[in-house]
C-alpha positions in Angstrom: 0.0 -0.2 -0.3 1.1 3.1 -0.7 1.9 5.9 2.3 0.2 9.1 2.9 2.9 10.7 3.7 4.4 12.4 1.0 8.2 12.8 1.2 9.3 17.0 1.8 10.1 18.9 -0.3 13.9 19.7 -0.5 14.2 21.9 -3.6 12.1 25.0 -3.5 11.7 25.2 -7.5 10.2 22.1 -7.4 8.1 22.5 -4.7 6.8 26.1 -6.7 5.8 24.2 -9.7 3.7 21.9 -8.0 1.8 24.5 -6.3 1.2 26.2 -9.6 -0.3 22.8 -10.5 -4.4 22.8 -10.9 -5.7 21.3 -7.8 -6.7 17.7 -9.3 -3.8 17.3 -11.7 -1.9 18.5 -8.4 -2.9 15.5 -6.1 -2.4 12.8 -9.6 1.2 14.3 -10.1 1.7 14.1 -6.0 0.6 10.5 -6.1 3.3 9.8 -8.7 5.9 11.2 -6.7 5.2 9.5 -3.7 5.2 6.4 -5.9 8.8 7.0 -7.3 9.9 8.0 -3.6 8.3 4.6 -2.3 10.6 2.6 -5.0 13.6 4.0 -4.7 13.3 3.5 -1.5 12.4 0.2 -1.6 14.9 -0.7 -4.6 18.4 -2.2 -3.8 21.3 0.2 -5.1 19.0 3.1 -5.9 20.3 5.2 -3.3 18.5 8.4 -2.0 16.6 10.6 -5.5 17.4 13.9 -6.2 14.6 15.9 -7.5 15.0 18.7 -9.6 13.8 20.4 -12.7 14.2 19.5 -16.2 12.4 21.2 -19.1 10.6 23.3 -16.3 9.6 19.4 -14.9 10.0 17.9 -11.9 12.6 15.3 -12.3 13.5 12.4 -10.5 17.4 11.4 -10.6 19.5 8.6 -9.5 22.4 11.2 -8.9 24.1 9.5 -5.8 24.4 5.8 -7.5 24.2 6.7 -11.3 22.0 3.5 -10.8 18.9 4.7 -13.4 17.6 7.2 -15.6 15.8 10.5 -14.9 12.2 10.0 -14.7 10.0 13.3 -14.9 6.1 13.5 -14.4 3.6 16.8 -15.7 0.8 17.8 -16.6 0.5 17.3 -20.7 -0.2 20.7 -22.1 -2.5 19.7 -25.2 -4.4 16.0 -26.0 -6.6 14.2 -24.3 -4.3 13.2 -21.4 -4.2 14.8 -18.5 -0.9 13.7 -16.7 2.4 12.0 -17.6 5.7 10.2 -16.6 8.4 10.9 -19.1 11.0 8.5 -19.6 14.8 9.0 -21.5 13.7 8.2 -25.2 17.0 7.1 -25.8 16.6 4.0 -23.6 14.3 0.9 -24.1 12.0 1.7 -21.6 9.2 2.1 -22.7 9.2 -0.1 -25.8 9.3 -2.8 -22.7 6.4 -1.6 -20.6 4.4 -1.5 -23.9 5.6 -5.2 -24.4 5.0 -6.2 -20.9 1.7 -3.9 -19.8 0.2 -3.9 -23.4 -3.1 -2.9 -22.2 -2.6 -1.4 -19.0 -0.9 1.8 -20.0 -1.4 4.5 -22.5 2.1 5.4 -24.2 3.8 8.3 -26.4 5.7 7.1 -28.4 8.9 5.7 -26.5 8.8 8.1 -23.8 5.8 8.6 -21.8 3.0 7.1 -19.8 0.1 8.9 -20.3 -2.9 9.2 -18.0 -6.3 10.9 -17.5 -7.7 11.9 -14.0 -10.5 10.2 -14.0 -8.6 7.0 -14.8 -7.5 4.1 -11.9 -3.6 3.1 -12.6 -2.3 0.2 -12.6 -0.2 1.0 -9.5 1.7 -2.4 -8.7 2.5 -2.5 -12.4 3.6 1.4 -12.8 5.6 0.5 -9.5 7.4 -2.1 -11.6 7.9 0.2 -14.6 9.2 3.2 -11.9 11.7 0.6 -10.6 12.8 -0.5 -14.3 13.3 3.2 -14.6 15.4 3.5 -11.6 17.6 0.9 -11.9 18.0 0.5 -16.0 21.9 1.7 -15.7 22.1 -1.6 -12.8 20.6 -3.7 -15.3 22.7 -3.0 -18.2 26.1 -3.5 -16.3 24.8 -7.1 -14.8 24.1 -7.4 -19.4 
């Protein structure tokens, strides 16, 4: 079960971005943020996350261990989706997610999982996607 305790914001710029989101989007993005921190805490080799802004979007990096690739979250500026979780398009992550969970998520090319505020998220499957991103480089080193 996902904890309702949100990690404290250490970066005031990230906090300010969250404050500017519309309420419904903000609550969904805070949910994603919490999942990212929760998964990072439990995943071996990830270490402490760095929360920063990249392209104006809340971004989560494994700066300490370099175990994974950056995860970004943001509202979708146009289109039929409300918010998204973005991954480095130079990775194979989104293609792998699509193979594993074809009908669980909506995808944008090789870079994002897309969500609507009214939809129920397959939380356990999303946690696996987050874990794969946060350990992406560890997994590559093993091969």
